[in-house]
Gaussian input, Z-matrix of N, CA and C with variables (Angstrom, degrees):
# hf/3-21g

backbone

0 1
 N
 C     1     B1
 C     2     B2     1     A1
 N     3     B3     2     A2     1     D1
 C     4     B4     3     A3     2     D2
 C     5     B5     4     A4     3     D3
 N     6     B6     5     A5     4     D4
 C     7     B7     6     A6     5     D5
 C     8     B8     7     A7     6     D6
 N     9     B9     8     A8     7     D7
 C    10    B10     9     A9     8     D8
 C    11    B11    10    A10     9     D9
 N    12    B12    11    A11    10    D10
 C    13    B13    12    A12    11    D11
 C    14    B14    13    A13    12    D12
 N    15    B15    14    A14    13    D13
 C    16    B16    15    A15    14    D14
 C    17    B17    16    A16    15    D15
 N    18    B18    17    A17    16    D16
 C    19    B19    18    A18    17    D17
 C    20    B20    19    A19    18    D18
 N    21    B21    20    A20    19    D19
 C    22    B22    21    A21    20    D20
 C    23    B23    22    A22    21    D21
 N    24    B24    23    A23    22    D22
 C    25    B25    24    A24    23    D23
 C    26    B26    25    A25    24    D24
 N    27    B27    26    A26    25    D25
 C    28    B28    27    A27    26    D26
 C    29    B29    28    A28    27    D27
 N    30    B30    29    A29    28    D28
 C    31    B31    30    A30    29    D29
 C    32    B32    31    A31    30    D30
 N    33    B33    32    A32    31    D31
 C    34    B34    33    A33    32    D32
 C    35    B35    34    A34    33    D33
 N    36    B36    35    A35    34    D34
 C    37    B37    36    A36    35    D35
 C    38    B38    37    A37    36    D36
 N    39    B39    38    A38    37    D37
 C    40    B40    39    A39    38    D38
 C    41    B41    40    A40    39    D39
 N    42    B42    41    A41    40    D40
 C    43    B43    42    A42    41    D41
 C    44    B44    43    A43    42    D42
 N    45    B45    44    A44    43    D43
 C    46    B46    45    A45    44    D44
 C    47    B47    46    A46    45    D45
 N    48    B48    47    A47    46    D46
 C    49    B49    48    A48    47    D47
 C    50    B50    49    A49    48    D48
 N    51    B51    50    A50    49    D49
 C    52    B52    51    A51    50    D50
 C    53    B53    52    A52    51    D51
 N    54    B54    53    A53    52    D52
 C    55    B55    54    A54    53    D53
 C    56    B56    55    A55    54    D54
 N    57    B57    56    A56    55    D55
 C    58    B58    57    A57    56    D56
 C    59    B59    58    A58    57    D57
 N    60    B60    59    A59    58    D58
 C    61    B61    60    A60    59    D59
 C    62    B62    61    A61    60    D60
 N    63    B63    62    A62    61    D61
 C    64    B64    63    A63    62    D62
 C    65    B65    64    A64    63    D63
 N    66    B66    65    A65    64    D64
 C    67    B67    66    A66    65    D65
 C    68    B68    67    A67    66    D66
 N    69    B69    68    A68    67    D67
 C    70    B70    69    A69    68    D68
 C    71    B71    70    A70    69    D69
 N    72    B72    71    A71    70    D70
 C    73    B73    72    A72    71    D71
 C    74    B74    73    A73    72    D72
 N    75    B75    74    A74    73    D73
 C    76    B76    75    A75    74    D74
 C    77    B77    76    A76    75    D75
 N    78    B78    77    A77    76    D76
 C    79    B79    78    A78    77    D77
 C    80    B80    79    A79    78    D78
 N    81    B81    80    A80    79    D79
 C    82    B82    81    A81    80    D80
 C    83    B83    82    A82    81    D81
 N    84    B84    83    A83    82    D82
 C    85    B85    84    A84    83    D83
 C    86    B86    85    A85    84    D84
 N    87    B87    86    A86    85    D85
 C    88    B88    87    A87    86    D86
 C    89    B89    88    A88    87    D87
 N    90    B90    89    A89    88    D88
 C    91    B91    90    A90    89    D89
 C    92    B92    91    A91    90    D90
 N    93    B93    92    A92    91    D91
 C    94    B94    93    A93    92    D92
 C    95    B95    94    A94    93    D93
 N    96    B96    95    A95    94    D94
 C    97    B97    96    A96    95    D95
 C    98    B98    97    A97    96    D96
 N    99    B99    98    A98    97    D97
 C   100   B100    99    A99    98    D98
 C   101   B101   100   A100    99    D99
 N   102   B102   101   A101   100   D100
 C   103   B103   102   A102   101   D101
 C   104   B104   103   A103   102   D102
 N   105   B105   104   A104   103   D103
 C   106   B106   105   A105   104   D104
 C   107   B107   106   A106   105   D105
 N   108   B108   107   A107   106   D106
 C   109   B109   108   A108   107   D107
 C   110   B110   109   A109   108   D108
 N   111   B111   110   A110   109   D109
 C   112   B112   111   A111   110   D110
 C   113   B113   112   A112   111   D111
 N   114   B114   113   A113   112   D112
 C   115   B115   114   A114   113   D113
 C   116   B116   115   A115   114   D114
 N   117   B117   116   A116   115   D115
 C   118   B118   117   A117   116   D116
 C   119   B119   118   A118   117   D117
 N   120   B120   119   A119   118   D118
 C   121   B121   120   A120   119   D119
 C   122   B122   121   A121   120   D120
 N   123   B123   122   A122   121   D121
 C   124   B124   123   A123   122   D122
 C   125   B125   124   A124   123   D123
 N   126   B126   125   A125   124   D124
 C   127   B127   126   A126   125   D125
 C   128   B128   127   A127   126   D126
 N   129   B129   128   A128   127   D127
 C   130   B130   129   A129   128   D128
 C   131   B131   130   A130   129   D129
 N   132   B132   131   A131   130   D130
 C   133   B133   132   A132   131   D131
 C   134   B134   133   A133   132   D132
 N   135   B135   134   A134   133   D133
 C   136   B136   135   A135   134   D134
 C   137   B137   136   A136   135   D135
 N   138   B138   137   A137   136   D136
 C   139   B139   138   A138   137   D137
 C   140   B140   139   A139   138   D138
 N   141   B141   140   A140   139   D139
 C   142   B142   141   A141   140   D140
 C   143   B143   142   A142   141   D141
 N   144   B144   143   A143   142   D142
 C   145   B145   144   A144   143   D143
 C   146   B146   145   A145   144   D144
 N   147   B147   146   A146   145   D145
 C   148   B148   147   A147   146   D146
 C   149   B149   148   A148   147   D147
 N   150   B150   149   A149   148   D148
 C   151   B151   150   A150   149   D149
 C   152   B152   151   A151   150   D150
 N   153   B153   152   A152   151   D151
 C   154   B154   153   A153   152   D152
 C   155   B155   154   A154   153   D153
 N   156   B156   155   A155   154   D154
 C   157   B157   156   A156   155   D155
 C   158   B158   157   A157   156   D156
 N   159   B159   158   A158   157   D157
 C   160   B160   159   A159   158   D158
 C   161   B161   160   A160   159   D159
 N   162   B162   161   A161   160   D160
 C   163   B163   162   A162   161   D161
 C   164   B164   163   A163   162   D162
 N   165   B165   164   A164   163   D163
 C   166   B166   165   A165   164   D164
 C   167   B167   166   A166   165   D165
 N   168   B168   167   A167   166   D166
 C   169   B169   168   A168   167   D167
 C   170   B170   169   A169   168   D168
 N   171   B171   170   A170   169   D169
 C   172   B172   171   A171   170   D170
 C   173   B173   172   A172   171   D171
 N   174   B174   173   A173   172   D172
 C   175   B175   174   A174   173   D173
 C   176   B176   175   A175   174   D174
 N   177   B177   176   A176   175   D175
 C   178   B178   177   A177   176   D176
 C   179   B179   178   A178   177   D177
 N   180   B180   179   A179   178   D178
 C   181   B181   180   A180   179   D179
 C   182   B182   181   A181   180   D180
 N   183   B183   182   A182   181   D181
 C   184   B184   183   A183   182   D182
 C   185   B185   184   A184   183   D183
 N   186   B186   185   A185   184   D184
 C   187   B187   186   A186   185   D185
 C   188   B188   187   A187   186   D186
 N   189   B189   188   A188   187   D187
 C   190   B190   189   A189   188   D188
 C   191   B191   190   A190   189   D189
 N   192   B192   191   A191   190   D190
 C   193   B193   192   A192   191   D191
 C   194   B194   193   A193   192   D192
 N   195   B195   194   A194   193   D193
 C   196   B196   195   A195   194   D194
 C   197   B197   196   A196   195   D195
 N   198   B198   197   A197   196   D196
 C   199   B199   198   A198   197   D197
 C   200   B200   199   A199   198   D198
 N   201   B201   200   A200   199   D199
 C   202   B202   201   A201   200   D200
 C   203   B203   202   A202   201   D201
 N   204   B204   203   A203   202   D202
 C   205   B205   204   A204   203   D203
 C   206   B206   205   A205   204   D204
 N   207   B207   206   A206   205   D205
 C   208   B208   207   A207   206   D206
 C   209   B209   208   A208   207   D207
 N   210   B210   209   A209   208   D208
 C   211   B211   210   A210   209   D209
 C   212   B212   211   A211   210   D210
 N   213   B213   212   A212   211   D211
 C   214   B214   213   A213   212   D212
 C   215   B215   214   A214   213   D213
 N   216   B216   215   A215   214   D214
 C   217   B217   216   A216   215   D215
 C   218   B218   217   A217   216   D216
 N   219   B219   218   A218   217   D217
 C   220   B220   219   A219   218   D218
 C   221   B221   220   A220   219   D219
 N   222   B222   221   A221   220   D220
 C   223   B223   222   A222   221   D221
 C   224   B224   223   A223   222   D222
 N   225   B225   224   A224   223   D223
 C   226   B226   225   A225   224   D224
 C   227   B227   226   A226   225   D225
 N   228   B228   227   A227   226   D226
 C   229   B229   228   A228   227   D227
 C   230   B230   229   A229   228   D228
 N   231   B231   230   A230   229   D229
 C   232   B232   231   A231   230   D230
 C   233   B233   232   A232   231   D231
 N   234   B234   233   A233   232   D232
 C   235   B235   234   A234   233   D233
 C   236   B236   235   A235   234   D234
 N   237   B237   236   A236   235   D235
 C   238   B238   237   A237   236   D236
 C   239   B239   238   A238   237   D237
 N   240   B240   239   A239   238   D238
 C   241   B241   240   A240   239   D239
 C   242   B242   241   A241   240   D240
 N   243   B243   242   A242   241   D241
 C   244   B244   243   A243   242   D242
 C   245   B245   244   A244   243   D243
 N   246   B246   245   A245   244   D244
 C   247   B247   246   A246   245   D245
 C   248   B248   247   A247   246   D246
 N   249   B249   248   A248   247   D247
 C   250   B250   249   A249   248   D248
 C   251   B251   250   A250   249   D249
 N   252   B252   251   A251   250   D250
 C   253   B253   252   A252   251   D251
 C   254   B254   253   A253   252   D252
 N   255   B255   254   A254   253   D253
 C   256   B256   255   A255   254   D254
 C   257   B257   256   A256   255   D255
 N   258   B258   257   A257   256   D256
 C   259   B259   258   A258   257   D257
 C   260   B260   259   A259   258   D258
 N   261   B261   260   A260   259   D259
 C   262   B262   261   A261   260   D260
 C   263   B263   262   A262   261   D261
 N   264   B264   263   A263   262   D262
 C   265   B265   264   A264   263   D263
 C   266   B266   265   A265   264   D264
 N   267   B267   266   A266   265   D265
 C   268   B268   267   A267   266   D266
 C   269   B269   268   A268   267   D267
 N   270   B270   269   A269   268   D268
 C   271   B271   270   A270   269   D269
 C   272   B272   271   A271   270   D270
 N   273   B273   272   A272   271   D271
 C   274   B274   273   A273   272   D272
 C   275   B275   274   A274   273   D273
 N   276   B276   275   A275   274   D274
 C   277   B277   276   A276   275   D275
 C   278   B278   277   A277   276   D276
 N   279   B279   278   A278   277   D277
 C   280   B280   279   A279   278   D278
 C   281   B281   280   A280   279   D279
 N   282   B282   281   A281   280   D280
 C   283   B283   282   A282   281   D281
 C   284   B284   283   A283   282   D282
 N   285   B285   284   A284   283   D283
 C   286   B286   285   A285   284   D284
 C   287   B287   286   A286   285   D285
 N   288   B288   287   A287   286   D286
 C   289   B289   288   A288   287   D287
 C   290   B290   289   A289   288   D288

   B1=1.4222
   B2=1.4934
   B3=1.3202
   B4=1.4509
   B5=1.5345
   B6=1.3289
   B7=1.4576
   B8=1.4991
   B9=1.2891
   B10=1.4515
   B11=1.5140
   B12=1.3085
   B13=1.4683
   B14=1.5129
   B15=1.3340
   B16=1.4554
   B17=1.5289
   B18=1.3237
   B19=1.4531
   B20=1.5301
   B21=1.2969
   B22=1.4818
   B23=1.5331
   B24=1.3367
   B25=1.4589
   B26=1.5272
   B27=1.3432
   B28=1.4706
   B29=1.5063
   B30=1.3104
   B31=1.4642
   B32=1.5123
   B33=1.3593
   B34=1.4615
   B35=1.5243
   B36=1.3376
   B37=1.4731
   B38=1.5437
   B39=1.3232
   B40=1.4539
   B41=1.5422
   B42=1.3025
   B43=1.4625
   B44=1.4990
   B45=1.3380
   B46=1.4786
   B47=1.5256
   B48=1.3019
   B49=1.4819
   B50=1.5255
   B51=1.3318
   B52=1.4558
   B53=1.5761
   B54=1.3109
   B55=1.4814
   B56=1.5207
   B57=1.3305
   B58=1.4656
   B59=1.5344
   B60=1.3236
   B61=1.4982
   B62=1.5325
   B63=1.3108
   B64=1.4521
   B65=1.5262
   B66=1.3139
   B67=1.4661
   B68=1.5100
   B69=1.3679
   B70=1.4426
   B71=1.5371
   B72=1.2983
   B73=1.4757
   B74=1.5139
   B75=1.3150
   B76=1.4323
   B77=1.5170
   B78=1.3606
   B79=1.4667
   B80=1.5141
   B81=1.3410
   B82=1.4450
   B83=1.5380
   B84=1.3559
   B85=1.4779
   B86=1.5202
   B87=1.3480
   B88=1.4814
   B89=1.4951
   B90=1.3539
   B91=1.4702
   B92=1.5026
   B93=1.3547
   B94=1.4436
   B95=1.5360
   B96=1.3645
   B97=1.4569
   B98=1.4983
   B99=1.3388
   B100=1.4406
   B101=1.5342
   B102=1.3128
   B103=1.4846
   B104=1.5254
   B105=1.3357
   B106=1.4456
   B107=1.5104
   B108=1.3469
   B109=1.4638
   B110=1.4897
   B111=1.3224
   B112=1.4987
   B113=1.5154
   B114=1.3630
   B115=1.4396
   B116=1.5382
   B117=1.3155
   B118=1.4658
   B119=1.5055
   B120=1.3756
   B121=1.5055
   B122=1.5172
   B123=1.3094
   B124=1.4960
   B125=1.5037
   B126=1.3337
   B127=1.4758
   B128=1.5207
   B129=1.3045
   B130=1.4937
   B131=1.5153
   B132=1.3577
   B133=1.4723
   B134=1.5467
   B135=1.3026
   B136=1.4508
   B137=1.5585
   B138=1.3160
   B139=1.4693
   B140=1.5079
   B141=1.3447
   B142=1.4627
   B143=1.5115
   B144=1.3213
   B145=1.4451
   B146=1.5667
   B147=1.2830
   B148=1.4640
   B149=1.5260
   B150=1.3331
   B151=1.4430
   B152=1.5363
   B153=1.3329
   B154=1.4563
   B155=1.5236
   B156=1.3292
   B157=1.4617
   B158=1.5250
   B159=1.3133
   B160=1.4508
   B161=1.5260
   B162=1.3178
   B163=1.4413
   B164=1.5339
   B165=1.3356
   B166=1.4667
   B167=1.5474
   B168=1.3113
   B169=1.4854
   B170=1.5127
   B171=1.3158
   B172=1.4725
   B173=1.5360
   B174=1.3386
   B175=1.4873
   B176=1.5359
   B177=1.3057
   B178=1.4722
   B179=1.5059
   B180=1.3330
   B181=1.4699
   B182=1.5267
   B183=1.3604
   B184=1.4445
   B185=1.5298
   B186=1.3092
   B187=1.4379
   B188=1.5599
   B189=1.3416
   B190=1.4682
   B191=1.4990
   B192=1.3457
   B193=1.4733
   B194=1.5136
   B195=1.3441
   B196=1.4785
   B197=1.5090
   B198=1.3259
   B199=1.4325
   B200=1.5308
   B201=1.3049
   B202=1.4443
   B203=1.5652
   B204=1.3498
   B205=1.4296
   B206=1.5531
   B207=1.3315
   B208=1.4645
   B209=1.5265
   B210=1.3668
   B211=1.4706
   B212=1.5272
   B213=1.3509
   B214=1.4593
   B215=1.5430
   B216=1.3171
   B217=1.4692
   B218=1.5367
   B219=1.3170
   B220=1.4745
   B221=1.5417
   B222=1.3448
   B223=1.4524
   B224=1.5032
   B225=1.3410
   B226=1.4770
   B227=1.5302
   B228=1.3435
   B229=1.4591
   B230=1.5446
   B231=1.3299
   B232=1.4749
   B233=1.5214
   B234=1.3185
   B235=1.4492
   B236=1.5374
   B237=1.3243
   B238=1.4927
   B239=1.5212
   B240=1.2789
   B241=1.4656
   B242=1.5310
   B243=1.3296
   B244=1.4512
   B245=1.5620
   B246=1.3169
   B247=1.4816
   B248=1.5206
   B249=1.3446
   B250=1.4568
   B251=1.5403
   B252=1.3119
   B253=1.4604
   B254=1.5620
   B255=1.3163
   B256=1.4685
   B257=1.5133
   B258=1.3245
   B259=1.4377
   B260=1.5563
   B261=1.3121
   B262=1.4357
   B263=1.5471
   B264=1.2977
   B265=1.4763
   B266=1.5430
   B267=1.3455
   B268=1.4763
   B269=1.5323
   B270=1.3323
   B271=1.4824
   B272=1.5080
   B273=1.3337
   B274=1.4375
   B275=1.5154
   B276=1.2873
   B277=1.4502
   B278=1.5372
   B279=1.3192
   B280=1.4839
   B281=1.5603
   B282=1.3281
   B283=1.4702
   B284=1.5311
   B285=1.2914
   B286=1.4773
   B287=1.5082
   B288=1.3148
   B289=1.4843
   B290=1.5000
   A1=110.87
   A2=115.58
   A3=120.72
   A4=110.73
   A5=115.52
   A6=119.60
   A7=110.94
   A8=115.62
   A9=120.50
   A10=105.87
   A11=116.62
   A12=120.94
   A13=107.53
   A14=113.19
   A15=118.90
   A16=109.87
   A17=114.90
   A18=118.94
   A19=109.37
   A20=116.26
   A21=121.52
   A22=110.13
   A23=116.53
   A24=120.64
   A25=110.45
   A26=118.68
   A27=120.33
   A28=110.23
   A29=119.24
   A30=121.54
   A31=110.51
   A32=115.36
   A33=122.00
   A34=109.88
   A35=115.62
   A36=122.17
   A37=110.25
   A38=117.79
   A39=122.17
   A40=109.93
   A41=116.04
   A42=119.95
   A43=112.68
   A44=114.42
   A45=120.48
   A46=110.06
   A47=117.64
   A48=121.57
   A49=110.87
   A50=116.88
   A51=120.84
   A52=108.83
   A53=116.07
   A54=119.28
   A55=110.22
   A56=117.55
   A57=120.90
   A58=111.27
   A59=114.88
   A60=118.05
   A61=110.86
   A62=116.43
   A63=121.82
   A64=110.93
   A65=116.02
   A66=120.49
   A67=111.86
   A68=116.57
   A69=121.02
   A70=110.20
   A71=116.18
   A72=120.25
   A73=111.23
   A74=117.15
   A75=122.41
   A76=111.98
   A77=117.04
   A78=121.00
   A79=112.48
   A80=117.63
   A81=120.31
   A82=114.93
   A83=115.64
   A84=118.87
   A85=109.99
   A86=116.03
   A87=118.46
   A88=112.11
   A89=116.61
   A90=123.59
   A91=115.27
   A92=115.00
   A93=121.02
   A94=114.55
   A95=118.39
   A96=122.28
   A97=111.89
   A98=117.31
   A99=121.77
   A100=108.87
   A101=116.41
   A102=121.53
   A103=107.55
   A104=115.78
   A105=119.64
   A106=110.91
   A107=115.17
   A108=122.79
   A109=109.62
   A110=117.89
   A111=121.03
   A112=112.34
   A113=118.67
   A114=121.13
   A115=113.42
   A116=118.76
   A117=122.16
   A118=108.21
   A119=117.51
   A120=119.61
   A121=107.57
   A122=114.79
   A123=118.47
   A124=112.92
   A125=115.74
   A126=119.83
   A127=111.64
   A128=116.24
   A129=120.24
   A130=111.42
   A131=119.16
   A132=122.53
   A133=110.24
   A134=117.61
   A135=120.66
   A136=113.62
   A137=116.59
   A138=120.05
   A139=112.43
   A140=117.22
   A141=120.52
   A142=110.31
   A143=116.47
   A144=120.74
   A145=110.29
   A146=116.26
   A147=120.77
   A148=112.05
   A149=117.80
   A150=120.26
   A151=111.01
   A152=115.71
   A153=122.46
   A154=108.98
   A155=117.90
   A156=119.61
   A157=112.37
   A158=116.87
   A159=119.34
   A160=109.93
   A161=116.92
   A162=122.24
   A163=109.77
   A164=117.26
   A165=122.25
   A166=109.30
   A167=116.67
   A168=120.20
   A169=111.17
   A170=116.75
   A171=118.64
   A172=111.69
   A173=115.45
   A174=118.98
   A175=109.71
   A176=118.54
   A177=122.88
   A178=110.33
   A179=117.26
   A180=120.43
   A181=110.94
   A182=115.60
   A183=119.30
   A184=110.49
   A185=118.48
   A186=121.97
   A187=110.18
   A188=115.95
   A189=121.60
   A190=113.68
   A191=116.69
   A192=121.51
   A193=111.08
   A194=116.31
   A195=120.98
   A196=109.52
   A197=117.25
   A198=124.11
   A199=107.55
   A200=117.10
   A201=122.19
   A202=108.56
   A203=117.86
   A204=119.05
   A205=110.99
   A206=116.27
   A207=120.08
   A208=111.34
   A209=116.71
   A210=118.96
   A211=112.11
   A212=117.50
   A213=121.77
   A214=111.99
   A215=116.11
   A216=120.95
   A217=110.08
   A218=114.42
   A219=121.36
   A220=106.99
   A221=115.81
   A222=119.93
   A223=112.55
   A224=116.51
   A225=119.58
   A226=113.66
   A227=115.41
   A228=120.29
   A229=111.28
   A230=116.74
   A231=120.30
   A232=111.10
   A233=118.83
   A234=120.87
   A235=112.19
   A236=118.03
   A237=120.05
   A238=108.35
   A239=115.47
   A240=121.86
   A241=109.78
   A242=117.09
   A243=120.59
   A244=111.51
   A245=116.79
   A246=119.39
   A247=111.38
   A248=117.04
   A249=120.13
   A250=110.67
   A251=116.57
   A252=119.96
   A253=109.82
   A254=117.63
   A255=119.84
   A256=110.50
   A257=117.05
   A258=121.58
   A259=110.89
   A260=117.35
   A261=122.74
   A262=109.93
   A263=115.78
   A264=121.80
   A265=111.14
   A266=114.19
   A267=119.06
   A268=114.94
   A269=115.45
   A270=120.52
   A271=115.80
   A272=118.33
   A273=121.02
   A274=115.07
   A275=115.84
   A276=124.05
   A277=105.75
   A278=117.87
   A279=118.84
   A280=110.57
   A281=114.29
   A282=119.12
   A283=109.86
   A284=116.88
   A285=121.23
   A286=107.45
   A287=115.51
   A288=120.07
   A289=112.06
   D1=144.96
   D2=180.00
   D3=-76.03
   D4=154.15
   D5=177.11
   D6=-84.12
   D7=145.03
   D8=174.58
   D9=-102.05
   D10=121.85
   D11=178.34
   D12=-110.29
   D13=123.25
   D14=-177.06
   D15=-116.66
   D16=145.60
   D17=177.39
   D18=-75.64
   D19=165.54
   D20=177.84
   D21=-58.22
   D22=-40.16
   D23=179.88
   D24=-63.20
   D25=-39.66
   D26=178.72
   D27=-67.85
   D28=-38.62
   D29=179.83
   D30=-63.48
   D31=-46.15
   D32=178.19
   D33=-60.58
   D34=-43.19
   D35=-179.20
   D36=-61.89
   D37=-47.25
   D38=179.49
   D39=-64.44
   D40=-40.41
   D41=176.63
   D42=-58.06
   D43=-43.99
   D44=177.99
   D45=-66.49
   D46=-40.94
   D47=178.10
   D48=-62.54
   D49=-40.46
   D50=178.58
   D51=-62.78
   D52=-42.17
   D53=177.76
   D54=-61.97
   D55=-40.88
   D56=178.61
   D57=-61.29
   D58=-46.45
   D59=-179.35
   D60=-66.61
   D61=-41.23
   D62=178.14
   D63=-58.24
   D64=-43.87
   D65=177.93
   D66=-66.43
   D67=-40.50
   D68=178.26
   D69=-59.46
   D70=-48.99
   D71=-179.73
   D72=-62.12
   D73=-43.98
   D74=-179.61
   D75=-61.99
   D76=-45.59
   D77=-173.85
   D78=-84.19
   D79=-43.75
   D80=-170.04
   D81=-96.44
   D82=-28.75
   D83=-173.70
   D84=-97.81
   D85=-57.96
   D86=-177.46
   D87=-94.46
   D88=-4.21
   D89=176.29
   D90=47.71
   D91=46.04
   D92=171.77
   D93=74.25
   D94=10.91
   D95=-178.65
   D96=-65.36
   D97=-25.66
   D98=-176.64
   D99=-150.15
   D100=145.27
   D101=175.47
   D102=-78.19
   D103=128.78
   D104=178.49
   D105=-126.95
   D106=160.75
   D107=171.39
   D108=-135.23
   D109=-171.89
   D110=-175.88
   D111=-63.06
   D112=-22.45
   D113=-174.79
   D114=-106.82
   D115=3.34
   D116=-178.12
   D117=-66.27
   D118=127.92
   D119=173.82
   D120=-66.97
   D121=124.89
   D122=-177.13
   D123=-99.96
   D124=-46.78
   D125=-178.73
   D126=-82.89
   D127=-50.13
   D128=-175.42
   D129=-65.48
   D130=-22.18
   D131=178.47
   D132=-87.84
   D133=-12.59
   D134=-177.97
   D135=87.24
   D136=3.45
   D137=179.88
   D138=-61.36
   D139=-39.14
   D140=177.14
   D141=-127.43
   D142=155.73
   D143=-179.87
   D144=-108.97
   D145=179.73
   D146=-175.47
   D147=-63.00
   D148=-33.07
   D149=179.31
   D150=-65.55
   D151=-42.81
   D152=179.07
   D153=-63.38
   D154=-33.20
   D155=-178.63
   D156=-60.74
   D157=-35.44
   D158=179.26
   D159=-63.77
   D160=-46.50
   D161=179.32
   D162=-60.44
   D163=-43.56
   D164=-178.35
   D165=-67.47
   D166=-40.79
   D167=178.49
   D168=-59.57
   D169=-42.82
   D170=179.72
   D171=-67.38
   D172=-39.14
   D173=177.32
   D174=-67.27
   D175=-39.04
   D176=178.33
   D177=-57.12
   D178=-47.20
   D179=-179.68
   D180=-63.10
   D181=-38.98
   D182=-179.56
   D183=-65.73
   D184=-46.44
   D185=-176.32
   D186=-67.88
   D187=-41.58
   D188=179.85
   D189=-73.09
   D190=-22.23
   D191=-176.31
   D192=68.33
   D193=28.66
   D194=-178.76
   D195=-134.18
   D196=146.82
   D197=178.83
   D198=-101.74
   D199=128.67
   D200=178.34
   D201=-114.89
   D202=125.39
   D203=177.52
   D204=-60.91
   D205=128.83
   D206=-176.76
   D207=-58.49
   D208=-27.60
   D209=-179.81
   D210=-67.70
   D211=-17.12
   D212=-178.73
   D213=-88.55
   D214=-12.45
   D215=-172.96
   D216=-87.05
   D217=127.61
   D218=175.39
   D219=-118.60
   D220=152.64
   D221=-178.18
   D222=-55.07
   D223=-38.99
   D224=-179.24
   D225=-62.57
   D226=-25.53
   D227=-179.95
   D228=-80.28
   D229=-7.94
   D230=-177.58
   D231=-112.25
   D232=12.92
   D233=-172.38
   D234=-78.58
   D235=-21.78
   D236=175.50
   D237=-146.69
   D238=159.67
   D239=179.48
   D240=-57.76
   D241=-43.98
   D242=179.70
   D243=-60.95
   D244=-41.24
   D245=178.60
   D246=-68.31
   D247=-32.85
   D248=178.08
   D249=-64.42
   D250=-42.41
   D251=-178.07
   D252=-71.83
   D253=-32.26
   D254=174.45
   D255=-63.84
   D256=-39.84
   D257=177.71
   D258=-65.87
   D259=-41.95
   D260=178.25
   D261=-61.46
   D262=-42.12
   D263=178.76
   D264=-62.72
   D265=-39.69
   D266=-178.72
   D267=-75.46
   D268=-42.96
   D269=-172.43
   D270=-111.59
   D271=-13.59
   D272=-173.42
   D273=-73.94
   D274=144.36
   D275=177.44
   D276=-116.45
   D277=143.59
   D278=178.37
   D279=-51.38
   D280=133.53
   D281=-179.83
   D282=-71.56
   D283=142.58
   D284=176.44
   D285=-74.65
   D286=132.63
   D287=-179.79
   D288=-98.97

């Protein structure tokens, strides 16, 4: 597999986007029931269910500004915020504005 080389600005941007999505999940989805970070297992721990995943997936695409084909998404790719952004990086295409 080829290496992905990112500029410092891109790394900072992705880090900020991960914080945004983590906050969204914490506030809107699990409503502060548990403290989470970018590496918290969400699905495998039972914190979120499959219905919440759809909502999170849509928010992820909005925050990242990228469209990911639903056919490319697997449950294991949605288990943590960090895994979600890795999937977006791998499969996402720039969203049409």
